Backbone bond lengths (Angstrom), bond angles and torsions (degrees), N, CA, C in turn:
res aa  C-N    CA-C-N  psi(-1)  N-CA   C-N-CA  omega(-1)  CA-C   N-CA-C  phi
1 M - - - 1.446 - - 1.526 108.14 -
2 A 1.331 116.68 128.58 1.463 121.50 178.35 1.526 109.45 -87.48
3 I 1.318 115.27 127.67 1.466 122.17 179.24 1.518 107.29 -123.66
4 S 1.327 116.45 132.87 1.462 121.47 177.28 1.522 109.51 -115.24
5 F 1.319 115.84 137.25 1.456 122.40 179.91 1.515 107.73 -159.25
6 V 1.317 115.91 178.32 1.460 121.39 178.25 1.525 107.11 -111.90
7 V 1.326 115.85 128.38 1.461 120.94 177.87 1.526 107.80 -121.43
8 N 1.321 115.31 120.02 1.464 121.63 178.82 1.524 111.80 52.76
9 G 1.340 114.40 39.56 1.458 120.74 176.31 1.513 115.43 85.19
10 E 1.323 118.09 -0.39 1.462 122.14 -177.49 1.529 110.19 -114.35
11 A 1.340 116.80 129.24 1.461 120.79 176.72 1.522 108.69 -64.79
12 R 1.324 115.76 130.21 1.465 121.37 -179.12 1.518 109.08 -134.44
13 S 1.304 115.94 154.90 1.462 122.68 175.21 1.518 107.11 -140.41
14 V 1.313 116.54 135.33 1.463 121.03 178.31 1.520 109.13 -132.10
15 D 1.294 114.73 152.50 1.457 121.42 174.54 1.518 106.32 -109.66
16 A 1.323 116.63 110.50 1.465 121.76 -176.87 1.514 109.24 -149.00
17 D 1.316 116.14 158.40 1.459 120.02 173.99 1.520 108.96 -58.45
18 A 1.308 117.05 142.51 1.469 122.69 -175.59 1.517 113.01 -55.58
19 D 1.332 117.60 -33.79 1.469 120.33 -176.38 1.531 113.16 -93.00
20 T 1.331 118.00 6.27 1.464 120.28 177.01 1.518 109.44 -64.27
21 P 1.328 118.43 127.50 1.465 120.28 178.86 1.532 112.01 -64.05
22 L 1.315 115.79 143.72 1.459 122.17 177.29 1.528 110.73 -50.69
23 L 1.314 117.96 -40.76 1.462 121.62 -179.05 1.520 111.49 -50.63
24 W 1.327 117.00 -47.61 1.465 120.09 -175.94 1.515 111.51 -72.86
25 V 1.325 117.39 -31.87 1.463 119.86 175.69 1.522 109.35 -65.43
26 L 1.335 116.84 -44.93 1.469 120.10 178.57 1.518 111.23 -60.25
27 R 1.313 116.97 -49.37 1.461 121.48 -174.45 1.537 112.68 -75.22
28 E 1.318 116.95 -49.30 1.466 121.08 -172.01 1.528 113.31 -86.93
29 N 1.324 117.29 -43.69 1.467 119.76 -176.78 1.526 112.21 -83.75
30 L 1.342 117.05 -37.14 1.463 120.09 -173.86 1.526 113.68 -106.95
31 G 1.314 118.12 -6.83 1.464 121.31 176.82 1.523 114.68 71.11
32 L 1.322 117.28 20.43 1.470 121.83 179.63 1.533 108.04 -95.00
33 T 1.319 116.12 87.87 1.463 121.27 -171.35 1.524 114.49 -92.11
34 G 1.328 118.34 5.69 1.459 120.55 176.40 1.516 112.02 -68.68
35 T 1.322 117.43 -26.30 1.459 122.43 175.99 1.516 106.91 -81.43
36 K 1.326 116.69 122.64 1.467 121.48 -170.78 1.525 112.73 -101.12
37 F 1.332 115.10 151.86 1.460 122.34 170.10 1.514 107.37 -90.21
38 G 1.315 116.29 128.05 1.454 120.08 178.02 1.512 111.91 -118.69
39 C 1.330 116.25 -63.85 1.460 119.84 -173.08 1.522 113.71 -121.25
40 G 1.320 117.63 -29.01 1.456 121.12 -178.76 1.517 114.69 80.79
41 I 1.338 117.71 3.36 1.470 120.66 -178.52 1.530 112.72 -129.06
42 S 1.326 117.64 18.48 1.462 123.16 176.97 1.520 113.96 69.15
43 A 1.315 117.58 21.83 1.462 120.14 -177.19 1.522 113.45 -95.54
44 C 1.334 118.49 -33.95 1.462 118.89 -169.66 1.524 114.65 -96.44
45 G 1.321 118.75 -29.50 1.463 121.56 177.78 1.509 115.63 86.53
46 A 1.338 119.12 2.22 1.464 120.49 179.93 1.525 111.45 -61.06
47 C 1.328 117.12 -22.69 1.463 122.36 -176.48 1.530 113.44 -99.02
48 T 1.319 118.48 14.93 1.469 121.13 -175.77 1.528 111.51 -63.47
49 V 1.325 115.14 130.06 1.465 124.45 173.40 1.530 106.41 -134.60
50 H 1.322 116.56 173.03 1.464 120.47 174.79 1.518 108.65 -102.01
51 V 1.317 116.32 132.01 1.460 122.24 171.80 1.517 106.25 -120.04
52 N 1.328 115.49 116.44 1.461 121.60 -175.59 1.525 110.90 52.36
53 G 1.338 115.82 38.07 1.457 122.50 176.15 1.515 116.13 86.65
54 A 1.320 117.99 -7.95 1.469 121.36 -178.28 1.527 110.26 -103.76
55 P 1.328 116.73 141.64 1.468 118.43 178.17 1.526 110.43 -71.60
56 V 1.330 116.51 133.45 1.464 121.67 176.22 1.519 109.05 -136.62
57 R 1.300 115.21 154.72 1.464 121.89 176.79 1.526 107.05 -91.04
58 A 1.312 115.95 105.89 1.460 122.63 -171.73 1.525 113.91 -64.64
59 C 1.324 117.80 -17.82 1.467 119.89 -177.81 1.521 112.92 -71.30
60 V 1.324 118.09 -16.08 1.468 120.12 -177.00 1.529 113.68 -121.77
61 V 1.330 117.75 5.69 1.465 120.56 -179.07 1.527 108.68 -95.14
62 P 1.339 118.05 112.78 1.468 119.94 178.77 1.530 110.47 -66.95
63 I 1.314 115.61 136.75 1.445 121.06 -177.25 1.528 111.81 -58.26
64 A 1.323 117.92 -30.17 1.470 121.37 -178.51 1.525 112.57 -62.20
65 T 1.320 117.69 -21.24 1.466 120.55 -178.48 1.526 112.46 -86.12
66 L 1.321 117.43 1.63 1.461 120.67 -171.10 1.526 114.75 -111.13
67 Q 1.313 117.98 12.16 1.461 120.76 178.01 1.532 109.19 -53.56
68 G 1.327 117.25 123.21 1.457 122.56 177.81 1.511 115.40 78.92
69 A 1.324 118.04 0.93 1.468 121.36 -177.22 1.521 111.30 -74.16
70 S 1.322 114.68 160.01 1.459 122.25 172.95 1.523 107.30 -108.88
71 I 1.318 116.16 119.66 1.460 122.33 -175.17 1.526 108.82 -116.36
72 T 1.332 115.49 134.41 1.468 120.34 174.54 1.517 107.65 -121.66
73 T 1.320 115.27 128.76 1.467 121.84 176.28 1.523 107.94 -107.12
74 I 1.307 116.39 175.76 1.466 120.76 178.32 1.525 110.40 -57.53
75 E 1.335 117.45 -33.67 1.461 120.33 179.37 1.524 112.11 -65.33
76 G 1.329 117.47 -26.26 1.461 121.21 -177.04 1.514 114.51 -104.20
77 L 1.328 116.72 2.28 1.467 119.59 -178.06 1.521 111.84 -62.89
78 A 1.325 116.49 -38.80 1.468 121.43 -179.92 1.521 108.49 -159.08
79 P 1.319 116.76 154.89 1.473 118.12 175.63 1.523 110.90 -64.73
80 Q 1.325 116.71 151.23 1.470 120.09 -178.72 1.515 112.25 -59.81
81 D 1.329 117.40 -33.04 1.464 119.69 -177.25 1.530 112.52 -84.84
82 A 1.328 117.85 -2.48 1.467 122.03 178.40 1.530 108.65 -143.82
83 P 1.335 117.74 76.93 1.468 120.72 -176.80 1.529 112.60 -55.14
84 H 1.316 114.75 151.22 1.464 122.41 176.17 1.531 108.26 -63.85
85 P 1.326 118.00 147.34 1.475 120.14 178.40 1.532 114.05 -53.19
86 V 1.332 117.55 -34.02 1.470 119.00 177.69 1.525 109.54 -65.74
87 Q 1.310 117.59 -40.27 1.462 120.14 178.01 1.528 110.92 -63.29
88 I 1.312 116.75 -39.82 1.468 121.05 177.97 1.532 110.40 -64.46
89 A 1.326 116.62 -44.99 1.471 120.65 178.61 1.525 111.03 -63.43
90 W 1.328 116.45 -36.47 1.474 121.01 178.70 1.522 110.41 -58.80
91 I 1.318 115.90 -44.66 1.464 120.74 -179.84 1.530 109.78 -68.64
92 A 1.316 116.92 -45.81 1.471 120.92 -177.86 1.527 111.82 -61.22
93 Q 1.322 116.99 -36.01 1.472 121.13 -178.22 1.532 112.55 -94.33
94 Q 1.319 116.77 5.23 1.466 122.79 179.09 1.526 112.20 52.79
95 V 1.335 115.41 46.38 1.459 120.41 -179.28 1.529 112.31 -68.06
96 P 1.336 119.35 -49.01 1.470 118.45 -173.14 1.524 113.23 -65.07
97 Q 1.286 115.26 137.16 1.463 121.90 171.43 1.531 105.59 -117.79
98 C 1.318 118.57 -91.99 1.465 118.76 178.13 1.525 110.22 -72.89
99 G 1.336 117.07 -29.77 1.462 122.03 174.84 1.509 115.98 92.30
100 Y 1.320 118.79 -10.23 1.455 119.98 -172.94 1.533 113.09 -60.98
101 C 1.303 118.18 -40.87 1.461 121.97 -176.75 1.521 112.87 -84.29
102 Q 1.309 117.39 -9.53 1.459 120.86 -165.84 1.520 115.01 -62.34
103 S 1.320 119.70 -41.54 1.464 118.65 -178.37 1.525 110.06 -63.02
104 G 1.327 117.68 -43.75 1.459 120.53 178.27 1.517 112.64 -66.15
105 M 1.330 116.10 -39.61 1.466 120.66 179.14 1.531 110.29 -64.79
106 I 1.317 117.10 -44.61 1.468 121.12 179.37 1.521 110.51 -62.73
107 M 1.318 117.67 -39.98 1.468 120.53 179.02 1.531 110.59 -66.07
108 A 1.324 117.61 -40.71 1.467 120.60 178.12 1.526 111.05 -65.12
109 V 1.323 116.67 -44.00 1.468 120.86 -178.73 1.525 110.91 -67.16
110 S 1.330 117.54 -42.46 1.472 118.95 -179.98 1.521 111.05 -63.32
111 A 1.333 117.96 -35.21 1.468 120.55 176.33 1.525 110.63 -67.82
112 L 1.330 117.37 -42.81 1.466 120.77 177.64 1.523 110.52 -58.21
113 L 1.329 116.56 -50.22 1.464 120.33 -175.72 1.528 112.73 -68.01
114 A 1.316 117.76 -25.85 1.466 120.61 176.63 1.524 110.74 -65.63
115 H 1.337 116.56 -29.17 1.471 120.98 -178.97 1.525 113.45 -103.71
116 N 1.328 116.47 -21.37 1.459 121.10 -176.97 1.527 107.86 -145.20
117 P 1.336 117.75 89.28 1.461 120.36 -173.05 1.528 115.63 -69.55
118 N 1.324 118.03 -10.65 1.459 120.42 -179.18 1.535 110.02 -139.66
119 P 1.349 116.79 65.23 1.465 118.85 -176.65 1.517 112.89 -73.60
120 S 1.313 115.03 147.89 1.469 120.95 173.91 1.526 108.39 -77.06
121 D 1.331 116.32 167.44 1.460 119.84 176.53 1.529 110.48 -59.26
122 E 1.324 117.01 -35.78 1.465 121.07 179.27 1.530 110.55 -66.56
123 E 1.331 116.90 -40.83 1.466 120.52 178.41 1.528 110.89 -68.20
124 I 1.318 116.45 -37.67 1.463 120.33 176.65 1.527 108.95 -62.07
125 A 1.312 117.38 -48.06 1.466 121.19 -178.95 1.525 111.70 -62.11
126 A 1.326 117.25 -36.24 1.459 120.94 -179.25 1.530 111.95 -73.21
127 Q 1.316 117.26 -34.45 1.463 121.02 -174.65 1.522 113.99 -95.64
128 I 1.301 117.66 -32.57 1.462 120.99 -177.57 1.525 107.80 -101.38
129 T 1.312 115.02 89.45 1.466 121.21 -176.83 1.531 111.62 -103.02
130 N 1.319 116.34 12.44 1.458 121.23 177.99 1.523 109.47 -64.79
131 L 1.314 115.71 144.19 1.460 121.21 178.53 1.523 110.56 -94.49
132 C 1.328 114.68 139.97 1.459 121.86 176.85 1.522 106.71 -122.12
133 R 1.314 116.24 114.25 1.470 120.59 -179.41 1.519 112.30 -61.46
134 C 1.328 116.76 -27.81 1.465 121.16 -177.34 1.529 112.64 -87.80
135 G 1.332 117.65 -9.52 1.459 121.01 175.91 1.515 115.17 73.88
136 T 1.313 118.63 36.47 1.469 121.27 -177.15 1.529 113.17 -86.94
137 Y 1.302 117.59 27.74 1.465 121.52 -173.74 1.529 113.13 -59.16
138 E 1.327 118.49 -39.70 1.468 119.61 179.09 1.525 110.29 -65.88
139 R 1.303 117.76 -38.11 1.468 120.74 176.33 1.527 110.69 -65.53
140 V 1.318 116.70 -37.88 1.470 121.03 176.37 1.523 109.24 -60.08
141 R 1.332 117.26 -48.61 1.476 120.40 179.43 1.526 110.93 -61.41
142 R 1.339 117.42 -40.88 1.469 120.48 177.53 1.523 110.85 -61.75
143 A 1.307 117.34 -42.90 1.471 120.86 179.37 1.520 110.54 -63.29
144 I 1.327 116.63 -43.07 1.472 120.30 179.03 1.531 109.65 -63.76
145 R 1.326 116.70 -46.76 1.474 119.71 179.70 1.519 111.53 -61.32
146 S 1.335 117.89 -34.20 1.476 120.71 -179.56 1.524 112.24 -65.08
147 L 1.321 117.13 -18.43 1.453 121.85 -179.00 1.527 113.33 -94.70
148 A 1.317 117.21 -6.65 1.469 121.39 -178.59 1.519 110.35 -65.50
149 P 1.324 117.17 143.52 1.471 119.78 176.00 1.526 110.09 -52.13
150 G 1.319 115.70 133.40 1.452 120.87 179.71 1.514 114.11 87.63
151 A 1.353 116.71 -5.80 1.468 120.50 -179.21 1.527 111.52 -92.28
152 G 1.314 116.48 0.42 1.460 119.72 -179.63 1.498 112.48 95.45
153 G 1.343 117.90 -8.07 1.462 121.13 177.24 1.511 109.79 -107.20
154 S 1.309 115.98 172.06 1.463 120.15 175.16 1.513 107.84 -146.60
155 H 1.293 115.16 158.09 1.463 119.95 176.72 1.508 109.35 -153.09
156 G 1.310 115.33 165.60 1.466 119.41 -179.53 1.451 112.99 -167.59
C-alpha cells in the first residue's frame, strides 16, 4: 500500500503493509534512526514523534492511518546548527545518561511546551509518561522549568 505524508518538512511516499507501525517505516524505509524502539506496546515512549503536532508513540501507529499527515522526528525538530531549546536545556541540565530514551523524551517535552509553556510538576507528570531507565526525571523537570517564561530560558 502506497502512503504519502510529510516527514520533517519533506514530502515522502512509502510502499508498506497497511498495519506496519510508523516506527519501522521511519527507521527501515526512510533511514531515520533517531526514533528508537523500546517496548513495542506504547508504554515506554522511546519512539515518540509528532504527528500533526501531537506526540504519538510510533511503535503502535499503523502507517495506513497517516495518509497526508505531517510527521516530525527528532531529526527534524531543529537544524543541527541551531538546536531546539529543549535540546539546549537538556545539555545544560545534564539530563542524558545512557541516552536511549532521550529522542522520545525530547519530542514529548517539546510537544508539551508548544501547548503549555509553563507546566506544573503535576502537568509534567501527567503528560510526560516516557520511561527513563537511568531515572533522570528530576533533571527532566529542571530542564522543563528552565524553559518556562521568566525562568531565563525560551522556547518555540
